[in-house]
C-alpha positions as CSV (number, residue, x, y, z in Angstrom):
1,M,0.0,0.0,0.0
2,S,2.8,2.3,0.9
3,F,4.4,1.5,-2.5
4,F,1.3,2.7,-4.4
5,R,1.0,5.7,-2.2
6,S,4.6,6.7,-2.8
7,T,4.3,6.1,-6.5
8,F,1.2,8.3,-6.7
9,L,2.8,11.0,-4.7
10,L,5.9,11.0,-7.0
11,I,3.7,11.3,-10.1
12,F,1.7,14.1,-8.5
13,I,4.9,16.1,-7.7
14,L,6.3,15.6,-11.2
15,F,3.0,16.4,-12.9
16,I,2.2,19.7,-11.1
17,P,5.1,21.8,-12.6
18,F,4.4,20.5,-16.1
19,Q,0.7,21.3,-15.7
20,G,1.6,24.8,-14.5
21,S,3.9,25.3,-17.4
22,S,1.3,24.0,-19.8
23,Q,-1.3,26.3,-18.4
24,K,1.0,29.3,-18.8
25,T,1.8,28.3,-22.4
26,D,-1.9,27.7,-23.1
27,S,-2.8,31.1,-21.7
28,L,-0.4,32.7,-24.2
29,K,-1.8,30.7,-27.1
30,I,-5.3,31.8,-26.3
31,Q,-4.3,35.4,-25.5
32,K,-5.5,38.0,-27.9
33,K,-3.2,40.0,-30.1
34,L,-0.7,42.0,-28.0
35,I,-1.0,45.8,-28.0
36,I,2.4,47.4,-27.7
37,G,2.4,51.1,-26.9
38,I,5.0,53.4,-28.6
39,T,5.8,57.0,-29.2
40,E,8.4,58.2,-31.7
41,T,11.8,58.4,-30.1
42,P,14.6,58.2,-32.6
43,P,16.8,56.2,-32.9
44,F,15.0,53.7,-30.7
45,V,11.5,54.0,-32.1
46,E,11.0,55.6,-35.6
47,I,7.7,55.8,-37.3
48,N,7.7,56.1,-41.1
49,P,5.4,55.3,-44.0
50,Q,7.3,51.9,-44.5
51,G,6.5,50.9,-40.9
52,Y,8.3,50.9,-37.6
53,S,12.0,50.7,-37.0
54,G,14.7,51.6,-34.5
55,L,16.7,49.8,-31.9
56,S,13.8,49.1,-29.5
57,I,11.6,47.8,-32.3
58,S,14.4,45.5,-33.5
59,S,14.9,44.2,-29.9
60,W,11.2,43.3,-29.7
61,K,11.3,41.6,-33.1
62,M,14.2,39.5,-31.9
63,V,12.4,38.6,-28.7
64,N,9.2,37.7,-30.6
65,E,11.1,35.3,-32.9
66,Q,11.0,33.0,-29.9
67,L,7.6,34.0,-28.5
68,Q,5.8,33.9,-31.8
69,M,3.0,36.2,-30.6
70,E,0.6,38.3,-32.6
71,Y,0.9,42.0,-31.9
72,E,0.2,45.4,-33.1
73,F,1.7,48.8,-32.2
74,R,-0.4,51.6,-30.8
75,E,1.0,55.1,-31.2
76,Y,0.9,57.8,-28.6
77,D,1.6,61.5,-29.1
78,D,4.1,61.9,-26.3
79,L,5.9,60.1,-23.5
80,G,3.4,61.3,-20.8
81,S,0.4,59.8,-22.6
82,L,2.3,56.6,-23.2
83,L,3.2,56.2,-19.5
84,D,-0.5,56.8,-18.6
85,G,-1.5,54.2,-21.2
86,I,0.8,51.6,-19.6
87,E,-0.4,52.4,-16.1
88,N,-4.0,52.2,-17.0
89,G,-3.6,48.9,-18.9
90,E,-4.5,50.4,-22.3
91,V,-1.5,48.4,-23.7
92,D,0.1,45.1,-22.8
93,L,3.6,46.5,-22.8
94,S,5.8,49.2,-24.3
95,V,9.2,48.7,-25.9
96,N,10.0,52.4,-25.9
97,P,13.3,53.5,-24.3
98,I,11.7,54.1,-20.9
99,T,14.2,54.8,-18.1
100,V,13.6,52.9,-14.8
101,T,13.0,55.3,-11.9
102,D,11.6,55.0,-8.4
103,N,8.5,56.9,-9.3
104,R,7.8,54.9,-12.4
105,M,8.3,51.6,-10.5
106,K,5.3,52.6,-8.3
107,R,3.2,52.9,-11.4
108,M,4.3,50.0,-13.6
109,N,6.6,47.0,-13.8
110,F,9.9,46.8,-15.8
111,S,11.8,44.1,-17.6
112,Q,15.5,43.5,-17.6
113,P,17.2,46.6,-18.9
114,Y,18.2,46.3,-22.6
115,F,20.2,49.5,-23.0
116,I,22.4,51.6,-20.7
117,S,22.4,55.3,-21.4
118,H,23.1,58.6,-19.6
119,T,21.3,61.9,-19.0
120,S,23.4,64.6,-20.6
121,V,23.2,68.3,-21.4
122,A,23.2,69.9,-24.9
123,K,24.0,73.6,-25.5
124,K,24.7,76.0,-28.3
125,K,28.3,75.8,-29.5
126,E,30.3,79.0,-29.2
127,S,33.7,79.8,-30.7
128,N,36.5,80.6,-28.2
129,I,36.8,84.1,-29.6
130,L,33.1,84.8,-29.1
131,K,33.2,83.3,-25.6
132,H,36.1,85.6,-24.6
133,L,34.4,88.6,-26.1
134,K,31.2,87.9,-24.1
135,N,33.3,87.5,-21.0
136,F,35.2,90.8,-21.8
137,F,31.9,92.7,-22.2
138,S,30.4,91.3,-19.1
139,W,28.8,93.0,-16.1
140,D,31.7,92.1,-13.9
141,F,34.2,93.6,-16.2
142,F,32.3,96.9,-16.6
143,S,31.6,97.1,-12.9
144,V,35.4,96.9,-12.1
145,I,36.1,99.6,-14.8
146,A,33.4,101.9,-13.3
147,L,34.7,101.6,-9.8
148,L,38.3,102.3,-11.0
149,L,37.1,105.4,-12.8
150,L,35.3,106.5,-9.7
151,V,38.5,106.3,-7.6
152,I,40.5,108.1,-10.2
153,F,37.8,110.9,-10.3
154,I,37.8,111.3,-6.5
155,F,41.6,111.8,-6.3
156,G,41.6,114.0,-9.4
157,S,38.9,116.2,-7.8
158,L,40.8,116.5,-4.6
159,V,43.9,117.7,-6.4
160,W,41.8,120.2,-8.4
161,F,40.3,121.4,-5.1
162,F,43.7,122.4,-3.7
163,E,45.2,123.6,-7.0
164,R,42.4,125.5,-8.7
165,K,43.4,128.9,-7.3
166,K,47.2,128.7,-7.0
167,N,47.8,126.7,-10.1
168,P,45.1,127.9,-12.5
169,E,47.1,127.3,-15.7
170,E,47.1,123.6,-15.0
171,F,44.0,123.0,-13.0
172,G,42.0,126.2,-13.5
173,G,38.3,126.4,-14.2
174,S,35.4,124.3,-13.0
175,F,34.6,121.6,-15.4
176,K,37.9,121.9,-17.3
177,G,39.9,121.9,-14.1
178,V,38.1,118.8,-12.8
179,M,38.9,117.0,-16.1
180,Q,42.5,118.1,-15.8
181,G,42.6,116.7,-12.3
182,F,41.1,113.4,-13.6
183,W,43.8,113.3,-16.3
184,W,46.6,113.8,-13.7
185,S,45.1,111.1,-11.5
186,A,44.9,108.6,-14.3
187,V,48.5,109.3,-15.5
188,T,49.8,109.1,-11.9
189,M,48.0,105.8,-11.2
190,T,49.4,104.2,-14.3
191,T,52.9,105.5,-13.5
192,V,53.2,106.9,-17.0
193,G,54.3,110.3,-15.6
194,Y,54.0,112.7,-18.6
195,G,54.8,115.6,-16.2
196,D,52.4,118.0,-18.0
197,K,50.4,118.3,-14.8
198,S,51.8,118.4,-11.2
199,P,50.5,119.8,-7.9
200,R,52.3,122.8,-6.4
201,T,50.4,123.4,-3.2
202,T,51.0,121.6,0.0
203,G,47.5,120.1,0.1
204,G,47.8,119.0,-3.6
205,R,51.2,117.3,-3.0
206,I,49.9,115.5,0.1
207,V,47.0,114.2,-2.0
208,G,49.4,113.3,-4.7
209,L,51.7,111.4,-2.3
210,I,48.9,109.5,-0.8
211,W,47.5,108.7,-4.3
212,M,50.9,107.4,-5.5
213,F,51.2,104.8,-2.8
214,M,47.5,103.9,-2.9
215,A,47.6,103.6,-6.7
216,V,50.2,100.8,-6.5
217,I,47.9,98.7,-4.4
218,I,44.7,99.7,-6.2
219,I,46.0,99.1,-9.7
220,S,47.2,95.6,-8.6
221,S,43.8,94.8,-7.1
222,F,41.9,96.1,-10.1
223,T,44.1,94.3,-12.5
224,A,43.3,91.1,-10.7
225,G,39.6,92.0,-10.7
226,I,39.7,92.6,-14.5
227,A,41.5,89.3,-15.1
228,S,39.0,87.6,-12.8
229,S,36.0,89.0,-14.8
230,L,37.6,87.7,-18.0
231,T,38.4,84.1,-16.8
232,V,36.3,83.1,-13.8
233,K,33.1,83.5,-15.7
234,S,34.3,80.8,-18.1
235,I,35.2,78.5,-15.2
236,N,31.8,79.1,-13.6
237,E,30.0,78.2,-16.8
238,E,31.5,74.7,-16.6
239,I,28.8,72.2,-15.4
240,T,30.2,69.6,-13.1
241,N,27.1,68.6,-11.2
242,I,23.3,68.9,-11.3
243,Q,23.2,72.0,-9.0
244,D,25.2,74.0,-11.6
245,L,22.1,74.0,-13.8
246,E,20.4,76.5,-11.5
247,R,22.2,79.4,-13.1
248,F,20.9,78.6,-16.6
249,K,17.6,78.5,-18.5
250,V,16.9,74.8,-18.8
251,T,14.6,72.8,-21.0
252,T,13.7,69.1,-20.9
253,V,11.1,66.7,-22.2
254,S,7.8,66.5,-20.3
255,S,7.3,63.3,-18.2
256,S,10.9,62.2,-18.9
257,S,13.3,60.9,-16.3
258,S,15.2,64.1,-16.9
259,Q,12.3,66.1,-15.7
260,E,12.1,63.9,-12.6
261,L,15.8,64.6,-12.0
262,L,15.4,68.3,-12.3
263,N,12.4,68.3,-10.1
264,L,14.3,66.3,-7.4
265,Y,16.8,69.1,-7.2
266,N,14.2,71.9,-7.5
267,I,15.6,73.2,-10.8
268,E,13.1,75.1,-12.9
269,S,12.8,74.0,-16.5
270,D,10.7,74.6,-19.6
271,L,9.0,71.5,-21.0
272,V,8.8,70.2,-24.6
273,N,7.3,67.1,-26.1
274,S,10.4,65.7,-27.8
275,G,14.1,65.8,-28.2
276,S,13.9,67.6,-31.5
277,E,11.8,70.4,-29.9
278,G,14.3,70.7,-27.1
279,L,17.2,71.2,-29.5
280,Q,15.2,73.7,-31.5
281,A,14.6,75.7,-28.4
282,I,18.4,76.1,-28.0
283,L,18.8,77.0,-31.6
284,D,16.1,79.7,-31.3
285,E,17.8,80.9,-28.0
286,K,14.6,80.3,-26.0
287,S,16.7,78.1,-23.7
288,T,20.4,77.8,-22.8
289,L,20.6,74.1,-21.9
290,F,18.6,71.1,-23.0
291,V,18.7,68.1,-20.5
292,Y,17.8,64.7,-22.0
293,D,19.0,61.2,-22.9
294,E,22.4,61.3,-24.5
295,P,21.9,58.8,-27.3
296,I,18.7,60.6,-28.4
297,L,20.6,64.0,-28.3
298,K,23.5,62.6,-30.3
299,Y,21.1,61.1,-32.9
300,E,19.1,64.2,-33.4
301,I,22.2,66.4,-33.7
302,E,23.7,64.1,-36.3
303,R,20.4,63.6,-38.2
304,R,19.8,67.3,-38.5
305,D,23.4,68.1,-39.2
306,L,23.8,70.4,-36.2
307,A,27.3,69.4,-35.1
308,D,28.6,72.9,-36.0
309,D,25.8,74.6,-33.9
310,L,25.2,72.3,-30.9
311,E,27.4,70.3,-28.5
312,I,26.9,67.8,-25.8
313,L,28.8,68.5,-22.6
314,G,31.2,65.8,-21.6
315,Q,29.9,65.6,-18.0
316,S,26.8,63.4,-17.8
317,L,24.3,63.9,-14.9
318,K,23.2,60.3,-14.3
319,K,23.1,56.8,-15.7
320,D,19.9,55.5,-17.2
321,Y,18.6,52.0,-17.8
322,Y,16.1,51.4,-20.6
323,S,13.6,48.6,-20.1
324,Y,10.3,47.3,-21.5
325,A,7.4,48.6,-19.4
326,F,4.3,46.6,-18.3
327,P,1.2,47.4,-16.4
328,K,1.4,46.5,-12.7
329,D,1.2,42.7,-11.9
330,S,1.3,41.8,-15.6
331,E,1.8,38.0,-16.1
332,L,3.4,38.9,-19.5
333,L,6.5,40.2,-17.7
334,E,7.4,36.7,-16.5
335,I,7.2,35.3,-20.0
336,V,9.0,38.1,-21.9
337,N,11.8,38.7,-19.4
338,P,13.7,35.4,-19.8
339,V,13.5,35.6,-23.5
340,L,14.8,39.2,-23.5
341,V,17.7,38.2,-21.3
342,R,18.7,35.4,-23.7
343,T,18.4,37.9,-26.6
344,L,20.7,40.4,-24.9
345,K,23.4,37.7,-24.7
346,S,23.3,37.0,-28.4
347,M,25.9,38.1,-30.9
348,E,23.1,39.4,-33.1
349,W,22.0,41.9,-30.5
350,A,25.6,43.0,-29.7
351,S,26.2,43.6,-33.5
352,L,22.9,45.6,-33.7
353,V,23.8,47.9,-30.7
354,K,27.3,48.4,-32.2
355,D,25.7,49.5,-35.5
356,Y,23.4,52.0,-33.7
357,N,26.2,53.4,-31.7
């Protein structure tokens, strides 16, 4: 009796996994055609009269070679409406390059990442000459010059005050005398020493003596200030971290992971619907920086032949992982994920990624 019971138990244990696997396979066979949500995001998803193409589309076709499922694509106007469609179950999945973030994980499920990217910054390219000219004619530069002229004027006026009566041939008159004092003060400060103007009174010579010693210190300080206004501004414009973006007018794509990043650091930004619109905002000088996914930025700049006009900063802001997105608790995720992992390990996929890069 125990033999039959043991045999029955063994058959039961072995049969259950196959039955579960069979049920899962059967559920896929009877499943209706898959609805895959997409929005145009070159070079990952491109929509053209000949059909759909791009790296993400190719990845799905490779996965489906093993799954053999019927499917159709459903187009969405922008990323925000696509994410809402996934969350609301309007589609079975999306193969768009959707970055995995904490906020999105609360709304939907994600597959194994199929592409590693970075969030980068695009800006209008400037020549070195133009950049230095902009720094030269900056507010810092003119403020230093204005303060310097004010100090020269003060000491020139003091000399005129003492010299105007006893030395009228050199500092005589009101307006003319003040201007002569200004000239003497500027010549003395720069140590040019033409000798055409010189104080003769005791008060004027005391002012002149004080000004000579002060001018040595002041001219050194102002020289450093002028040099600072020409160089430090360029250094400050270098972006090394996310907080540096606060000083610029920033644009990003609505509902993107870039927007989440900027919001996390309380950085104000204008919103557009696509990478192409964002780059155009920089070209039209409506924005200074465009923050978005680096491969999309590179593709758009190359596609529109904007390499002479736009550049991508070498310092990226964060690493991104692109994954398929599924509605919460989707059973399809467990089926697609293992196949996707096997696909990513294939030589065909490695060659495809290399071609796109």
